[in-house]
N, CA, C and O atoms as a Maestro MAE file, in Angstrom:
{
 s_m_m2io_version
 :::
 2.0.0
}

f_m_ct {
 s_m_title
 :::
 protein
 m_atom[352] {
  # First column is atom index #
  i_m_mmod_type
  r_m_x_coord
  r_m_y_coord
  r_m_z_coord
  i_m_residue_number
  s_m_chain_name
  s_m_pdb_residue_name
  s_m_pdb_atom_name
  i_m_atomic_number
  :::
  1 25 103.351 125.220 -123.421 1 A "MET " " N  " 7
  2 3 103.075 126.255 -122.300 1 A "MET " " CA " 6
  3 2 101.731 126.166 -121.683 1 A "MET " " C  " 6
  4 15 101.645 126.614 -120.539 1 A "MET " " O  " 8
  5 25 100.587 125.632 -122.269 2 A "ASN " " N  " 7
  6 3 99.449 125.449 -121.662 2 A "ASN " " CA " 6
  7 2 99.428 124.468 -120.755 2 A "ASN " " C  " 6
  8 15 98.742 124.626 -119.745 2 A "ASN " " O  " 8
  9 25 100.153 123.308 -120.939 3 A "ARG " " N  " 7
  10 3 100.183 122.245 -120.038 3 A "ARG " " CA " 6
  11 2 101.149 122.692 -118.653 3 A "ARG " " C  " 6
  12 15 100.946 122.175 -117.555 3 A "ARG " " O  " 8
  13 25 102.073 123.584 -118.856 4 A "ASN " " N  " 7
  14 3 102.806 124.127 -117.613 4 A "ASN " " CA " 6
  15 2 101.698 124.857 -116.710 4 A "ASN " " C  " 6
  16 15 101.707 124.702 -115.489 4 A "ASN " " O  " 8
  17 25 100.869 125.554 -117.270 5 A "PHE " " N  " 7
  18 3 99.772 126.315 -116.460 5 A "PHE " " CA " 6
  19 2 98.931 125.263 -115.801 5 A "PHE " " C  " 6
  20 15 98.596 125.523 -114.646 5 A "PHE " " O  " 8
  21 25 98.548 124.191 -116.280 6 A "ILE " " N  " 7
  22 3 97.660 123.284 -115.869 6 A "ILE " " CA " 6
  23 2 98.396 122.573 -114.570 6 A "ILE " " C  " 6
  24 15 97.858 122.418 -113.474 6 A "ILE " " O  " 8
  25 25 99.588 122.217 -114.884 7 A "VAL " " N  " 7
  26 3 100.333 121.713 -113.691 7 A "VAL " " CA " 6
  27 2 100.538 122.617 -112.593 7 A "VAL " " C  " 6
  28 15 100.474 122.263 -111.416 7 A "VAL " " O  " 8
  29 25 100.794 123.825 -112.995 8 A "MET " " N  " 7
  30 3 100.894 124.921 -111.771 8 A "MET " " CA " 6
  31 2 99.604 125.022 -111.117 8 A "MET " " C  " 6
  32 15 99.533 125.030 -109.888 8 A "MET " " O  " 8
  33 25 98.475 125.106 -111.933 9 A "SER " " N  " 7
  34 3 97.158 125.398 -111.097 9 A "SER " " CA " 6
  35 2 96.949 124.142 -110.347 9 A "SER " " C  " 6
  36 15 96.366 124.281 -109.271 9 A "SER " " O  " 8
  37 25 97.260 123.084 -110.646 10 A "ASN " " N  " 7
  38 3 96.889 121.843 -109.851 10 A "ASN " " CA " 6
  39 2 97.738 121.752 -108.680 10 A "ASN " " C  " 6
  40 15 97.257 121.128 -107.734 10 A "ASN " " O  " 8
  41 25 98.975 122.272 -108.531 11 A "LEU " " N  " 7
  42 3 99.897 122.496 -107.440 11 A "LEU " " CA " 6
  43 2 99.085 123.368 -106.382 11 A "LEU " " C  " 6
  44 15 98.930 123.079 -105.196 11 A "LEU " " O  " 8
  45 25 98.646 124.378 -106.978 12 A "PHE " " N  " 7
  46 3 98.005 125.486 -105.984 12 A "PHE " " CA " 6
  47 2 96.587 125.175 -105.535 12 A "PHE " " C  " 6
  48 15 96.206 125.577 -104.436 12 A "PHE " " O  " 8
  49 25 95.837 124.518 -106.289 13 A "HIS " " N  " 7
  50 3 94.374 124.239 -106.034 13 A "HIS " " CA " 6
  51 2 94.032 122.779 -105.634 13 A "HIS " " C  " 6
  52 15 92.921 122.491 -105.189 13 A "HIS " " O  " 8
  53 25 94.961 121.921 -105.796 14 A "ASN " " N  " 7
  54 3 94.913 120.487 -105.262 14 A "ASN " " CA " 6
  55 2 93.721 119.937 -106.050 14 A "ASN " " C  " 6
  56 15 92.979 119.124 -105.499 14 A "ASN " " O  " 8
  57 25 93.499 120.330 -107.289 15 A "GLY " " N  " 7
  58 3 92.484 119.721 -108.041 15 A "GLY " " CA " 6
  59 2 91.036 120.122 -107.541 15 A "GLY " " C  " 6
  60 15 90.046 119.562 -108.013 15 A "GLY " " O  " 8
  61 25 90.949 120.989 -106.689 16 A "LYS " " N  " 7
  62 3 89.713 121.406 -106.164 16 A "LYS " " CA " 6
  63 2 89.205 122.761 -106.804 16 A "LYS " " C  " 6
  64 15 89.896 123.778 -106.751 16 A "LYS " " O  " 8
  65 25 88.002 122.725 -107.391 17 A "ASN " " N  " 7
  66 3 87.338 124.087 -107.986 17 A "ASN " " CA " 6
  67 2 86.197 124.532 -107.178 17 A "ASN " " C  " 6
  68 15 85.451 123.782 -106.548 17 A "ASN " " O  " 8
  69 25 86.119 125.797 -107.243 18 A "GLY " " N  " 7
  70 3 84.878 126.246 -106.534 18 A "GLY " " CA " 6
  71 2 85.221 127.189 -105.488 18 A "GLY " " C  " 6
  72 15 86.148 126.860 -104.748 18 A "GLY " " O  " 8
  73 25 84.632 128.326 -105.283 19 A "SER " " N  " 7
  74 3 85.013 129.379 -104.454 19 A "SER " " CA " 6
  75 2 84.298 128.944 -102.994 19 A "SER " " C  " 6
  76 15 84.771 129.331 -101.925 19 A "SER " " O  " 8
  77 25 83.368 128.283 -103.058 20 A "ASP " " N  " 7
  78 3 82.664 127.904 -101.865 20 A "ASP " " CA " 6
  79 2 83.438 127.187 -100.699 20 A "ASP " " C  " 6
  80 15 83.005 127.165 -99.547 20 A "ASP " " O  " 8
  81 25 84.624 126.599 -101.093 21 A "GLU " " N  " 7
  82 3 85.462 125.941 -100.226 21 A "GLU " " CA " 6
  83 2 86.580 126.784 -99.736 21 A "GLU " " C  " 6
  84 15 87.501 126.268 -99.103 21 A "GLU " " O  " 8
  85 25 86.548 128.095 -100.004 22 A "LEU " " N  " 7
  86 3 87.532 129.165 -99.639 22 A "LEU " " CA " 6
  87 2 87.745 129.234 -98.218 22 A "LEU " " C  " 6
  88 15 88.907 129.179 -97.815 22 A "LEU " " O  " 8
  89 25 86.670 129.363 -97.286 23 A "PHE " " N  " 7
  90 3 86.579 129.457 -95.910 23 A "PHE " " CA " 6
  91 2 86.221 128.310 -95.170 23 A "PHE " " C  " 6
  92 15 85.801 128.465 -94.023 23 A "PHE " " O  " 8
  93 25 86.343 126.984 -95.743 24 A "ASN " " N  " 7
  94 3 85.988 125.813 -94.863 24 A "ASN " " CA " 6
  95 2 87.256 125.690 -94.059 24 A "ASN " " C  " 6
  96 15 87.073 125.314 -92.901 24 A "ASN " " O  " 8
  97 25 88.486 125.921 -94.412 25 A "GLY " " N  " 7
  98 3 89.561 125.761 -93.642 25 A "GLY " " CA " 6
  99 2 90.045 126.989 -92.807 25 A "GLY " " C  " 6
  100 15 91.129 127.015 -92.224 25 A "GLY " " O  " 8
  101 25 89.189 127.938 -92.809 26 A "TRP " " N  " 7
  102 3 89.548 129.294 -92.071 26 A "TRP " " CA " 6
  103 2 89.602 128.858 -90.477 26 A "TRP " " C  " 6
  104 15 88.573 128.440 -89.946 26 A "TRP " " O  " 8
  105 25 90.670 128.953 -89.831 27 A "SER " " N  " 7
  106 3 90.891 128.741 -88.629 27 A "SER " " CA " 6
  107 2 90.800 129.657 -87.475 27 A "SER " " C  " 6
  108 15 91.052 129.331 -86.316 27 A "SER " " O  " 8
  109 25 90.381 130.949 -87.913 28 A "PHE " " N  " 7
  110 3 90.177 132.063 -86.991 28 A "PHE " " CA " 6
  111 2 88.914 132.067 -86.385 28 A "PHE " " C  " 6
  112 15 87.917 132.033 -87.107 28 A "PHE " " O  " 8
  113 25 88.795 132.108 -85.041 29 A "ASP " " N  " 7
  114 3 87.519 132.087 -84.471 29 A "ASP " " CA " 6
  115 2 87.357 133.521 -83.689 29 A "ASP " " C  " 6
  116 15 88.222 134.361 -83.936 29 A "ASP " " O  " 8
  117 25 86.478 133.813 -82.910 30 A "LYS " " N  " 7
  118 3 86.142 134.927 -82.222 30 A "LYS " " CA " 6
  119 2 87.198 135.198 -81.418 30 A "LYS " " C  " 6
  120 15 87.458 136.399 -81.352 30 A "LYS " " O  " 8
  121 25 88.004 134.360 -80.681 31 A "GLU " " N  " 7
  122 3 88.975 134.635 -79.725 31 A "GLU " " CA " 6
  123 2 90.179 135.198 -80.381 31 A "GLU " " C  " 6
  124 15 90.979 135.903 -79.767 31 A "GLU " " O  " 8
  125 25 90.317 134.852 -81.750 32 A "ASN " " N  " 7
  126 3 91.646 135.252 -82.481 32 A "ASN " " CA " 6
  127 2 91.256 136.760 -82.746 32 A "ASN " " C  " 6
  128 15 92.091 137.632 -82.504 32 A "ASN " " O  " 8
  129 25 90.063 137.075 -83.215 33 A "TYR " " N  " 7
  130 3 89.836 138.504 -83.588 33 A "TYR " " CA " 6
  131 2 89.997 139.369 -82.155 33 A "TYR " " C  " 6
  132 15 90.621 140.424 -82.038 33 A "TYR " " O  " 8
  133 25 89.378 138.754 -81.248 34 A "ILE " " N  " 7
  134 3 89.592 139.567 -79.864 34 A "ILE " " CA " 6
  135 2 90.906 139.817 -79.390 34 A "ILE " " C  " 6
  136 15 91.234 140.835 -78.780 34 A "ILE " " O  " 8
  137 25 91.767 138.719 -79.727 35 A "LEU " " N  " 7
  138 3 93.234 139.037 -79.343 35 A "LEU " " CA " 6
  139 2 93.701 139.948 -80.290 35 A "LEU " " C  " 6
  140 15 94.352 140.894 -79.847 35 A "LEU " " O  " 8
  141 25 93.508 139.875 -81.546 36 A "PHE " " N  " 7
  142 3 94.219 140.928 -82.433 36 A "PHE " " CA " 6
  143 2 93.631 142.247 -82.223 36 A "PHE " " C  " 6
  144 15 94.360 143.220 -82.412 36 A "PHE " " O  " 8
  145 25 92.424 142.426 -81.860 37 A "ALA " " N  " 7
  146 3 91.844 143.670 -81.592 37 A "ALA " " CA " 6
  147 2 92.538 144.260 -80.281 37 A "ALA " " C  " 6
  148 15 92.768 145.468 -80.233 37 A "ALA " " O  " 8
  149 25 92.841 143.500 -79.316 38 A "ALA " " N  " 7
  150 3 93.567 143.910 -78.074 38 A "ALA " " CA " 6
  151 2 95.108 144.319 -78.325 38 A "ALA " " C  " 6
  152 15 95.712 145.216 -77.737 38 A "ALA " " O  " 8
  153 25 95.609 143.468 -79.324 39 A "GLY " " N  " 7
  154 3 96.874 143.891 -79.741 39 A "GLY " " CA " 6
  155 2 96.964 145.164 -80.447 39 A "GLY " " C  " 6
  156 15 97.982 145.824 -80.239 39 A "GLY " " O  " 8
  157 25 96.023 145.663 -81.301 40 A "ILE " " N  " 7
  158 3 96.125 146.809 -81.992 40 A "ILE " " CA " 6
  159 2 95.814 147.855 -80.955 40 A "ILE " " C  " 6
  160 15 96.512 148.867 -81.023 40 A "ILE " " O  " 8
  161 25 94.878 147.807 -79.984 41 A "ILE " " N  " 7
  162 3 94.429 148.854 -79.012 41 A "ILE " " CA " 6
  163 2 95.571 149.122 -78.049 41 A "ILE " " C  " 6
  164 15 95.817 150.244 -77.605 41 A "ILE " " O  " 8
  165 25 96.350 147.868 -77.712 42 A "THR " " N  " 7
  166 3 97.534 148.188 -76.857 42 A "THR " " CA " 6
  167 2 98.503 148.885 -77.652 42 A "THR " " C  " 6
  168 15 99.084 149.823 -77.106 42 A "THR " " O  " 8
  169 25 98.817 148.572 -78.965 43 A "ILE " " N  " 7
  170 3 99.871 149.339 -79.764 43 A "ILE " " CA " 6
  171 2 99.350 150.852 -79.766 43 A "ILE " " C  " 6
  172 15 100.114 151.776 -79.487 43 A "ILE " " O  " 8
  173 25 98.087 151.041 -80.077 44 A "ILE " " N  " 7
  174 3 97.862 152.423 -80.200 44 A "ILE " " CA " 6
  175 2 97.876 153.278 -78.783 44 A "ILE " " C  " 6
  176 15 98.228 154.458 -78.794 44 A "ILE " " O  " 8
  177 25 97.546 152.733 -77.782 45 A "LEU " " N  " 7
  178 3 97.671 153.061 -76.427 45 A "LEU " " CA " 6
  179 2 99.290 153.389 -76.247 45 A "LEU " " C  " 6
  180 15 99.632 154.518 -75.893 45 A "LEU " " O  " 8
  181 25 100.134 152.495 -76.471 46 A "GLY " " N  " 7
  182 3 101.485 152.731 -76.400 46 A "GLY " " CA " 6
  183 2 101.955 153.942 -77.138 46 A "GLY " " C  " 6
  184 15 102.654 154.763 -76.544 46 A "GLY " " O  " 8
  185 25 101.622 154.114 -78.388 47 A "TYR " " N  " 7
  186 3 101.932 155.248 -79.038 47 A "TYR " " CA " 6
  187 2 101.495 156.516 -78.454 47 A "TYR " " C  " 6
  188 15 102.323 157.420 -78.344 47 A "TYR " " O  " 8
  189 25 100.153 156.704 -78.023 48 A "ILE " " N  " 7
  190 3 99.639 157.680 -77.475 48 A "ILE " " CA " 6
  191 2 100.314 157.983 -76.058 48 A "ILE " " C  " 6
  192 15 100.586 159.131 -75.706 48 A "ILE " " O  " 8
  193 25 100.537 156.965 -75.355 49 A "ILE " " N  " 7
  194 3 101.446 157.309 -73.942 49 A "ILE " " CA " 6
  195 2 102.789 157.901 -74.489 49 A "ILE " " C  " 6
  196 15 103.250 158.876 -73.896 49 A "ILE " " O  " 8
  197 25 103.355 157.468 -75.411 50 A "MET " " N  " 7
  198 3 104.790 157.923 -75.767 50 A "MET " " CA " 6
  199 2 104.719 159.367 -76.264 50 A "MET " " C  " 6
  200 15 105.652 160.136 -76.031 50 A "MET " " O  " 8
  201 25 103.632 159.757 -76.945 51 A "ALA " " N  " 7
  202 3 103.446 160.862 -77.646 51 A "ALA " " CA " 6
  203 2 103.062 161.851 -76.456 51 A "ALA " " C  " 6
  204 15 103.482 163.004 -76.551 51 A "ALA " " O  " 8
  205 25 102.370 161.532 -75.446 52 A "LEU " " N  " 7
  206 3 101.907 162.521 -74.385 52 A "LEU " " CA " 6
  207 2 103.042 162.767 -73.326 52 A "LEU " " C  " 6
  208 15 102.936 163.739 -72.579 52 A "LEU " " O  " 8
  209 25 104.065 161.970 -73.238 53 A "GLY " " N  " 7
  210 3 105.256 162.118 -72.285 53 A "GLY " " CA " 6
  211 2 106.163 163.108 -72.714 53 A "GLY " " C  " 6
  212 15 106.149 163.454 -73.895 53 A "GLY " " O  " 8
  213 25 107.066 163.684 -71.787 54 A "GLU " " N  " 7
  214 3 108.102 164.268 -72.310 54 A "GLU " " CA " 6
  215 2 109.140 163.490 -73.018 54 A "GLU " " C  " 6
  216 15 108.970 162.274 -73.107 54 A "GLU " " O  " 8
  217 25 110.164 164.018 -73.518 55 A "THR " " N  " 7
  218 3 111.215 163.334 -74.452 55 A "THR " " CA " 6
  219 2 111.969 162.388 -73.438 55 A "THR " " C  " 6
  220 15 112.145 161.226 -73.807 55 A "THR " " O  " 8
  221 25 112.373 162.724 -72.353 56 A "TYR " " N  " 7
  222 3 113.062 161.708 -71.381 56 A "TYR " " CA " 6
  223 2 112.344 161.299 -70.187 56 A "TYR " " C  " 6
  224 15 112.877 161.024 -69.112 56 A "TYR " " O  " 8
  225 25 110.984 161.274 -70.467 57 A "SER " " N  " 7
  226 3 110.292 161.019 -69.142 57 A "SER " " CA " 6
  227 2 110.120 159.413 -69.030 57 A "SER " " C  " 6
  228 15 110.425 158.606 -69.908 57 A "SER " " O  " 8
  229 25 109.604 159.144 -67.847 58 A "PHE " " N  " 7
  230 3 109.582 157.682 -67.376 58 A "PHE " " CA " 6
  231 2 108.606 156.994 -68.272 58 A "PHE " " C  " 6
  232 15 108.874 155.898 -68.764 58 A "PHE " " O  " 8
  233 25 107.356 157.683 -68.519 59 A "GLN " " N  " 7
  234 3 106.453 157.091 -69.408 59 A "GLN " " CA " 6
  235 2 106.860 156.967 -70.983 59 A "GLN " " C  " 6
  236 15 106.393 156.024 -71.622 59 A "GLN " " O  " 8
  237 25 107.634 157.809 -71.548 60 A "SER " " N  " 7
  238 3 108.075 157.779 -72.789 60 A "SER " " CA " 6
  239 2 109.309 156.693 -73.013 60 A "SER " " C  " 6
  240 15 109.513 156.055 -74.045 60 A "SER " " O  " 8
  241 25 109.981 156.651 -71.942 61 A "LEU " " N  " 7
  242 3 111.218 155.590 -72.167 61 A "LEU " " CA " 6
  243 2 110.902 154.039 -71.319 61 A "LEU " " C  " 6
  244 15 111.641 153.063 -71.451 61 A "LEU " " O  " 8
  245 25 109.912 154.052 -70.621 62 A "SER " " N  " 7
  246 3 109.559 152.754 -69.946 62 A "SER " " CA " 6
  247 2 108.285 152.240 -70.101 62 A "SER " " C  " 6
  248 15 108.144 151.053 -70.396 62 A "SER " " O  " 8
  249 25 107.258 153.037 -69.928 63 A "VAL " " N  " 7
  250 3 105.758 152.672 -70.011 63 A "VAL " " CA " 6
  251 2 105.413 152.295 -71.458 63 A "VAL " " C  " 6
  252 15 105.010 151.171 -71.756 63 A "VAL " " O  " 8
  253 25 105.578 153.219 -72.283 64 A "ALA " " N  " 7
  254 3 105.209 153.071 -73.555 64 A "ALA " " CA " 6
  255 2 105.722 151.938 -74.378 64 A "ALA " " C  " 6
  256 15 105.007 151.224 -75.080 64 A "ALA " " O  " 8
  257 25 107.205 151.808 -74.220 65 A "PRO " " N  " 7
  258 3 107.751 150.516 -74.782 65 A "PRO " " CA " 6
  259 2 107.281 149.134 -74.341 65 A "PRO " " C  " 6
  260 15 107.338 148.111 -75.023 65 A "PRO " " O  " 8
  261 25 106.813 149.254 -73.115 66 A "VAL " " N  " 7
  262 3 106.231 147.916 -72.647 66 A "VAL " " CA " 6
  263 2 104.957 147.598 -73.311 66 A "VAL " " C  " 6
  264 15 104.694 146.455 -73.683 66 A "VAL " " O  " 8
  265 25 104.139 148.634 -73.468 67 A "PHE " " N  " 7
  266 3 102.894 148.555 -74.152 67 A "PHE " " CA " 6
  267 2 103.191 148.040 -75.657 67 A "PHE " " C  " 6
  268 15 102.574 147.079 -76.118 67 A "PHE " " O  " 8
  269 25 104.073 148.668 -76.316 68 A "LEU " " N  " 7
  270 3 104.399 148.245 -77.679 68 A "LEU " " CA " 6
  271 2 104.929 146.955 -77.709 68 A "LEU " " C  " 6
  272 15 104.671 146.237 -78.675 68 A "LEU " " O  " 8
  273 25 105.709 146.509 -76.699 69 A "PHE " " N  " 7
  274 3 106.216 145.113 -76.698 69 A "PHE " " CA " 6
  275 2 105.127 144.177 -76.638 69 A "PHE " " C  " 6
  276 15 105.001 143.263 -77.453 69 A "PHE " " O  " 8
  277 25 104.196 144.432 -75.512 70 A "ILE " " N  " 7
  278 3 103.078 143.436 -75.479 70 A "ILE " " CA " 6
  279 2 102.436 143.359 -76.730 70 A "ILE " " C  " 6
  280 15 102.217 142.271 -77.262 70 A "ILE " " O  " 8
  281 25 102.064 144.616 -77.324 71 A "GLY " " N  " 7
  282 3 101.032 144.580 -78.660 71 A "GLY " " CA " 6
  283 2 101.787 143.836 -79.842 71 A "GLY " " C  " 6
  284 15 101.229 142.999 -80.552 71 A "GLY " " O  " 8
  285 25 103.030 144.202 -79.973 72 A "TYR " " N  " 7
  286 3 103.691 143.577 -81.202 72 A "TYR " " CA " 6
  287 2 104.324 142.357 -81.088 72 A "TYR " " C  " 6
  288 15 104.496 141.707 -82.119 72 A "TYR " " O  " 8
  289 25 104.761 141.858 -79.866 73 A "LEU " " N  " 7
  290 3 105.557 140.659 -79.794 73 A "LEU " " CA " 6
  291 2 104.740 139.589 -78.998 73 A "LEU " " C  " 6
  292 15 105.112 138.417 -78.939 73 A "LEU " " O  " 8
  293 25 103.751 139.994 -78.466 74 A "ILE " " N  " 7
  294 3 102.901 138.977 -77.727 74 A "ILE " " CA " 6
  295 2 101.392 138.803 -78.156 74 A "ILE " " C  " 6
  296 15 100.907 137.695 -78.388 74 A "ILE " " O  " 8
  297 25 100.759 139.872 -78.235 75 A "LEU " " N  " 7
  298 3 99.314 139.734 -78.533 75 A "LEU " " CA " 6
  299 2 99.154 139.423 -80.035 75 A "LEU " " C  " 6
  300 15 98.579 138.395 -80.393 75 A "LEU " " O  " 8
  301 25 99.625 140.245 -80.849 76 A "ILE " " N  " 7
  302 3 99.375 139.926 -82.197 76 A "ILE " " CA " 6
  303 2 100.038 138.667 -82.732 76 A "ILE " " C  " 6
  304 15 99.416 138.015 -83.571 76 A "ILE " " O  " 8
  305 25 101.161 138.285 -82.357 77 A "PRO " " N  " 7
  306 3 101.472 136.870 -82.759 77 A "PRO " " CA " 6
  307 2 100.565 135.682 -82.040 77 A "PRO " " C  " 6
  308 15 100.284 134.621 -82.600 77 A "PRO " " O  " 8
  309 25 100.200 136.013 -80.837 78 A "VAL " " N  " 7
  310 3 99.426 134.881 -80.409 78 A "VAL " " CA " 6
  311 2 98.085 135.025 -80.932 78 A "VAL " " C  " 6
  312 15 97.456 133.968 -80.896 78 A "VAL " " O  " 8
  313 25 97.494 135.963 -81.381 79 A "SER " " N  " 7
  314 3 96.174 135.984 -82.051 79 A "SER " " CA " 6
  315 2 96.407 135.306 -83.305 79 A "SER " " C  " 6
  316 15 95.423 134.699 -83.727 79 A "SER " " O  " 8
  317 25 97.372 135.254 -83.955 80 A "LEU " " N  " 7
  318 3 97.636 134.482 -85.254 80 A "LEU " " CA " 6
  319 2 97.878 132.973 -85.168 80 A "LEU " " C  " 6
  320 15 97.571 132.153 -86.033 80 A "LEU " " O  " 8
  321 25 98.513 132.715 -83.919 81 A "ILE " " N  " 7
  322 3 98.924 131.225 -83.653 81 A "ILE " " CA " 6
  323 2 97.754 130.478 -83.014 81 A "ILE " " C  " 6
  324 15 97.461 129.303 -83.230 81 A "ILE " " O  " 8
  325 25 97.184 131.252 -82.269 82 A "TYR " " N  " 7
  326 3 96.221 130.337 -81.192 82 A "TYR " " CA " 6
  327 2 95.078 129.750 -82.073 82 A "TYR " " C  " 6
  328 15 94.503 130.337 -82.990 82 A "TYR " " O  " 8
  329 25 94.844 128.413 -81.603 83 A "LYS " " N  " 7
  330 3 93.787 127.624 -82.370 83 A "LYS " " CA " 6
  331 2 93.121 126.784 -81.105 83 A "LYS " " C  " 6
  332 15 93.694 125.988 -80.361 83 A "LYS " " O  " 8
  333 25 91.840 127.173 -81.093 84 A "LYS " " N  " 7
  334 3 90.964 126.464 -80.232 84 A "LYS " " CA " 6
  335 2 90.804 124.993 -80.464 84 A "LYS " " C  " 6
  336 15 90.441 124.576 -81.564 84 A "LYS " " O  " 8
  337 25 91.093 124.106 -79.347 85 A "ASN " " N  " 7
  338 3 90.685 122.789 -79.629 85 A "ASN " " CA " 6
  339 2 89.314 122.345 -79.691 85 A "ASN " " C  " 6
  340 15 88.634 122.390 -78.666 85 A "ASN " " O  " 8
  341 25 88.861 121.948 -80.708 86 A "LYS " " N  " 7
  342 3 87.361 121.630 -80.889 86 A "LYS " " CA " 6
  343 2 87.218 120.100 -80.964 86 A "LYS " " C  " 6
  344 15 87.651 119.431 -81.902 86 A "LYS " " O  " 8
  345 25 86.564 119.598 -79.880 87 A "GLN " " N  " 7
  346 3 86.312 118.197 -79.747 87 A "GLN " " CA " 6
  347 2 84.966 117.919 -80.356 87 A "GLN " " C  " 6
  348 15 84.095 118.787 -80.317 87 A "GLN " " O  " 8
  349 25 84.761 116.785 -80.900 88 A "LYS " " N  " 7
  350 3 83.360 116.368 -81.678 88 A "LYS " " CA " 6
  351 2 82.905 115.405 -80.839 88 A "LYS " " C  " 6
  352 15 81.845 114.826 -81.081 88 A "LYS " " O  " 8
  :::
 }
 m_bond[351] {
  # First column is bond index #
  i_m_from
  i_m_to
  i_m_order
  :::
  1 1 2 1
  2 2 3 1
  3 3 4 2
  4 3 5 1
  5 5 6 1
  6 6 7 1
  7 7 8 2
  8 7 9 1
  9 9 10 1
  10 10 11 1
  11 11 12 2
  12 11 13 1
  13 13 14 1
  14 14 15 1
  15 15 16 2
  16 15 17 1
  17 17 18 1
  18 18 19 1
  19 19 20 2
  20 19 21 1
  21 21 22 1
  22 22 23 1
  23 23 24 2
  24 23 25 1
  25 25 26 1
  26 26 27 1
  27 27 28 2
  28 27 29 1
  29 29 30 1
  30 30 31 1
  31 31 32 2
  32 31 33 1
  33 33 34 1
  34 34 35 1
  35 35 36 2
  36 35 37 1
  37 37 38 1
  38 38 39 1
  39 39 40 2
  40 39 41 1
  41 41 42 1
  42 42 43 1
  43 43 44 2
  44 43 45 1
  45 45 46 1
  46 46 47 1
  47 47 48 2
  48 47 49 1
  49 49 50 1
  50 50 51 1
  51 51 52 2
  52 51 53 1
  53 53 54 1
  54 54 55 1
  55 55 56 2
  56 55 57 1
  57 57 58 1
  58 58 59 1
  59 59 60 2
  60 59 61 1
  61 61 62 1
  62 62 63 1
  63 63 64 2
  64 63 65 1
  65 65 66 1
  66 66 67 1
  67 67 68 2
  68 67 69 1
  69 69 70 1
  70 70 71 1
  71 71 72 2
  72 71 73 1
  73 73 74 1
  74 74 75 1
  75 75 76 2
  76 75 77 1
  77 77 78 1
  78 78 79 1
  79 79 80 2
  80 79 81 1
  81 81 82 1
  82 82 83 1
  83 83 84 2
  84 83 85 1
  85 85 86 1
  86 86 87 1
  87 87 88 2
  88 87 89 1
  89 89 90 1
  90 90 91 1
  91 91 92 2
  92 91 93 1
  93 93 94 1
  94 94 95 1
  95 95 96 2
  96 95 97 1
  97 97 98 1
  98 98 99 1
  99 99 100 2
  100 99 101 1
  101 101 102 1
  102 102 103 1
  103 103 104 2
  104 103 105 1
  105 105 106 1
  106 106 107 1
  107 107 108 2
  108 107 109 1
  109 109 110 1
  110 110 111 1
  111 111 112 2
  112 111 113 1
  113 113 114 1
  114 114 115 1
  115 115 116 2
  116 115 117 1
  117 117 118 1
  118 118 119 1
  119 119 120 2
  120 119 121 1
  121 121 122 1
  122 122 123 1
  123 123 124 2
  124 123 125 1
  125 125 126 1
  126 126 127 1
  127 127 128 2
  128 127 129 1
  129 129 130 1
  130 130 131 1
  131 131 132 2
  132 131 133 1
  133 133 134 1
  134 134 135 1
  135 135 136 2
  136 135 137 1
  137 137 138 1
  138 138 139 1
  139 139 140 2
  140 139 141 1
  141 141 142 1
  142 142 143 1
  143 143 144 2
  144 143 145 1
  145 145 146 1
  146 146 147 1
  147 147 148 2
  148 147 149 1
  149 149 150 1
  150 150 151 1
  151 151 152 2
  152 151 153 1
  153 153 154 1
  154 154 155 1
  155 155 156 2
  156 155 157 1
  157 157 158 1
  158 158 159 1
  159 159 160 2
  160 159 161 1
  161 161 162 1
  162 162 163 1
  163 163 164 2
  164 163 165 1
  165 165 166 1
  166 166 167 1
  167 167 168 2
  168 167 169 1
  169 169 170 1
  170 170 171 1
  171 171 172 2
  172 171 173 1
  173 173 174 1
  174 174 175 1
  175 175 176 2
  176 175 177 1
  177 177 178 1
  178 178 179 1
  179 179 180 2
  180 179 181 1
  181 181 182 1
  182 182 183 1
  183 183 184 2
  184 183 185 1
  185 185 186 1
  186 186 187 1
  187 187 188 2
  188 187 189 1
  189 189 190 1
  190 190 191 1
  191 191 192 2
  192 191 193 1
  193 193 194 1
  194 194 195 1
  195 195 196 2
  196 195 197 1
  197 197 198 1
  198 198 199 1
  199 199 200 2
  200 199 201 1
  201 201 202 1
  202 202 203 1
  203 203 204 2
  204 203 205 1
  205 205 206 1
  206 206 207 1
  207 207 208 2
  208 207 209 1
  209 209 210 1
  210 210 211 1
  211 211 212 2
  212 211 213 1
  213 213 214 1
  214 214 215 1
  215 215 216 2
  216 215 217 1
  217 217 218 1
  218 218 219 1
  219 219 220 2
  220 219 221 1
  221 221 222 1
  222 222 223 1
  223 223 224 2
  224 223 225 1
  225 225 226 1
  226 226 227 1
  227 227 228 2
  228 227 229 1
  229 229 230 1
  230 230 231 1
  231 231 232 2
  232 231 233 1
  233 233 234 1
  234 234 235 1
  235 235 236 2
  236 235 237 1
  237 237 238 1
  238 238 239 1
  239 239 240 2
  240 239 241 1
  241 241 242 1
  242 242 243 1
  243 243 244 2
  244 243 245 1
  245 245 246 1
  246 246 247 1
  247 247 248 2
  248 247 249 1
  249 249 250 1
  250 250 251 1
  251 251 252 2
  252 251 253 1
  253 253 254 1
  254 254 255 1
  255 255 256 2
  256 255 257 1
  257 257 258 1
  258 258 259 1
  259 259 260 2
  260 259 261 1
  261 261 262 1
  262 262 263 1
  263 263 264 2
  264 263 265 1
  265 265 266 1
  266 266 267 1
  267 267 268 2
  268 267 269 1
  269 269 270 1
  270 270 271 1
  271 271 272 2
  272 271 273 1
  273 273 274 1
  274 274 275 1
  275 275 276 2
  276 275 277 1
  277 277 278 1
  278 278 279 1
  279 279 280 2
  280 279 281 1
  281 281 282 1
  282 282 283 1
  283 283 284 2
  284 283 285 1
  285 285 286 1
  286 286 287 1
  287 287 288 2
  288 287 289 1
  289 289 290 1
  290 290 291 1
  291 291 292 2
  292 291 293 1
  293 293 294 1
  294 294 295 1
  295 295 296 2
  296 295 297 1
  297 297 298 1
  298 298 299 1
  299 299 300 2
  300 299 301 1
  301 301 302 1
  302 302 303 1
  303 303 304 2
  304 303 305 1
  305 305 306 1
  306 306 307 1
  307 307 308 2
  308 307 309 1
  309 309 310 1
  310 310 311 1
  311 311 312 2
  312 311 313 1
  313 313 314 1
  314 314 315 1
  315 315 316 2
  316 315 317 1
  317 317 318 1
  318 318 319 1
  319 319 320 2
  320 319 321 1
  321 321 322 1
  322 322 323 1
  323 323 324 2
  324 323 325 1
  325 325 326 1
  326 326 327 1
  327 327 328 2
  328 327 329 1
  329 329 330 1
  330 330 331 1
  331 331 332 2
  332 331 333 1
  333 333 334 1
  334 334 335 1
  335 335 336 2
  336 335 337 1
  337 337 338 1
  338 338 339 1
  339 339 340 2
  340 339 341 1
  341 341 342 1
  342 342 343 1
  343 343 344 2
  344 343 345 1
  345 345 346 1
  346 346 347 1
  347 347 348 2
  348 347 349 1
  349 349 350 1
  350 350 351 1
  351 351 352 2
  :::
 }
}
């Protein structure tokens, strides 16, 4: 049983020990956080617009869903996928 634990730990850690290597491969930059924040703000704004409109108004049925679509399906995924090309 102890041998299985060692094999599994090597699969997940690739033989590297130490917590100082945790963020060396972190690929999020300032741009990723800005895009993510813009997505969250857009989503919140969409819900506010939806709440302020009448039930069958143009803003509740057309404007707010566009904001929610942009936030959920464009800005948030782009913020997670975007990677800046770093040339050395």
